[in-house]
N, C-alpha and C positions, 0 to 999 in steps of 0.2 A: 608870312607871319613871323615877327621877330621871336627869338627864343627868350621868353620872359625870365628864365632862370639866369641868363647871362647879364641881366640888367644890374648895374651897381646901385647902391643906395642913392648916390648923387644923380644918376640918370633917372631914377624914380622921382626924385625931388624935382628935377627939371620938367619931367612930363606932367607932373601934377600942377604945373603953372598954367597948363591948358585945361580949363574947366570942363567937366562933363555937363550934359544937359540936366535940368531938373527932372526928377522922376516921381512917379505917383503910384500909390496903391489903389487909388480911386479916380474916377473921371474928374478932371480938374474943375468942372463946373459945379461939383458938389463940395468943393473946399469952402470952409468957413473962414471968417476973419479972426477966429479965436484959436487958431492953431498954436500949440505951445512949442517952445524951442527945446530941442534936445540935441545931444551929441554922443557919438560912439567913437571908439578907437578900433582901427583895423591894424592889428599887430602883425608885422612881417617878421619872420625869423628864418634862419638858415639851418637846414638839415641835409647833410651829405651833399653840399654844393647846390642845393635847390631851395627856392623860396617856398615857404609854407605860410599860411595864415592861421592865426589862433582864433578859434570860436569857442563859445560857451553854449551849453544847453541849460535853459532856465529850469529852475525847480518848479515842481507842480504846486499851484495854488488855485483853489476853486474860484476865487474872485478875479483872477488874472486871465484876460483873454489870450495872452501870449504865453501862458503857462506851458512848460515843456518844450518850447520851440528853440531851435538853434538861432543864435544871435551873436552880435558883437557885444562886448562889455560896454556899458554906457547907460545913459538915462536922461531924465529931464533936467533942464538948467535950474539951479537953485538961485535964490536972490543973492546969496553970498558969492557966487561964481563971477569972477571978473570978466570971463569970456566963455565962449562955447568950448574952446580948447581946454580951459580950466575944468569945465564940466566933464569932458571926455577923460582927462587925466585923473580927476578925483574919483569918478565912477569906476575906472579901471583898477585903481588901487583898492577901492572898497570891495569890488566884486571878485577880483582874482589875485590881488596882492602884488601887482607890479608897480614899483615905486616910480613916480614921475621922473626922477633923476636918472632912471635906467632906460628911459624911452627916448630915442632920437626921432623927433617929430619931423616928417618930411613935407607935410602939406595936407591938403584936404581936397575932396571932390565936392561937387554941388550938392545941395540938400535934397532930401527925399521926403515926400509927404506920405505919411502912413494912414491906414484906415482908422487908427485910433486918434487921429487929429494931432499928430506931432509933426513938426518940421525938423528933420534930423540932419545934422551935418556930420559926415564921416571923416575923421582925421586918420591919417596914415602915419605909422611910426615903426621903427625897427627896434626890436628888443633882443637882448642877449639870450642865447639858448645853448644848453638847457638852463632853465630858470625854475627856482623853487616857488611854485604858485601856491597861494594861500586862498582857497575858495571860501566865499561867504556862503555857507551851506543853506542859508535861508533863501538866497536868491539864485544860486548856481548849483546845478546838479553835477555838471561835468565840464571840463575844459579839454579841448583836443585840437589838433591841427589838420588842415587839408592842404595838399600840394597845390601851388598856384597853377602849375601846368595842367593838373587834372581839372581844376575849376575853369580853366580857359578852353578846354576841349569841348567843342559844340555838341559832340555825341553824348555828353554827360548831363545835359540839361534840356528842358523843353519848356515851351510856353503854352499855357492853357487859358482859355477865356472863361471868366467867372462873371456871374451876374450880380451887380450890386443892387440891393433891394430898393434903393432910391433912384436908380437910373434905368433908362430903357435900353441902354447899350451895354454889351459885355465889356469887360476890362481884362487885359492880359496879366497873368500871374506866372512867375517863373518857378519851376520845380527842378531841382537837381535829382539825379539818381541817388540812391542810398550810398553813403560812403562810410564804411565800417559801422553800419547800423544807424547812422545819423542822417536825418532828412533836412537839407538846406532848401528853404523855399521862401516865397513872399518878399517882404521888404529887405531882409538881409541878403537874399539871393540877388535881388535887383541892384542893391548897392555894390555887391561883389562884381556883377557884370559891368556896371558903370565904371568901376575902377579898372577892370581889365581892359575895357575899351580905351581908356585914357592911356594905359601903359602900352597898348599896342600901337598907338599913334606915334610913329617915329619921324613925322614930318618936321 
C-alpha cells in the first residue's frame, strides 16, 4: 500500500485523472430521473507533514434529514452556477469562509447518488493551513480535520447492511469509528473511501 502522506499535490492531481466508479446510497434500480445536481469540496491540507481532510458537522435543524451529520462543505447547484465546480467553490466559501482563490483544485471523482435524490460530484482541492475559517453558524456547527492515513486504515471503518423501505435487498452503508467524538458515515464516508481508492492506485 502506498504511503498516502508522501503523495505530492501533483501526484494527487494525476491520480484523479482515473475516475472512481459511481457509488450509491440506495439500490440503483430505485433511482429516479429527477435526481438533482450537487457538488462538494474535499479540502486537503498539511499538518506536520501529513495530509488531513477538512470536514464539517452540520447544524441541527428539525426539517433537515442530514441535520447534525458529518459532511463536506457543498450543496445543490444553483441556476446561477456556471458549473458544478462553481457550486462546490461557492458553497465552500459560504459555509466555511474559504475563498475560491485560496483553493488549488486538483480534480474530482465520480458522482455519488444519495438517498435524498442528489447526484453529488466531489471536487478535491488543497487549501493553505492554518486558515481562518468563518463558519456559517446557521448551517455549520463545527469544522475539523481527520488524518488521511487514519481514514485509509481499514480497521477504522466497517460496512453494515441496511434495508431500504422500497427495496427487498439490503444495501451497504459505511461507518467509521468515532474520531475525536465525530461520526463519519453514509454518503460522506463512501465518497471518502472512493477517493482513497483512487489515491491508492499507483498503476
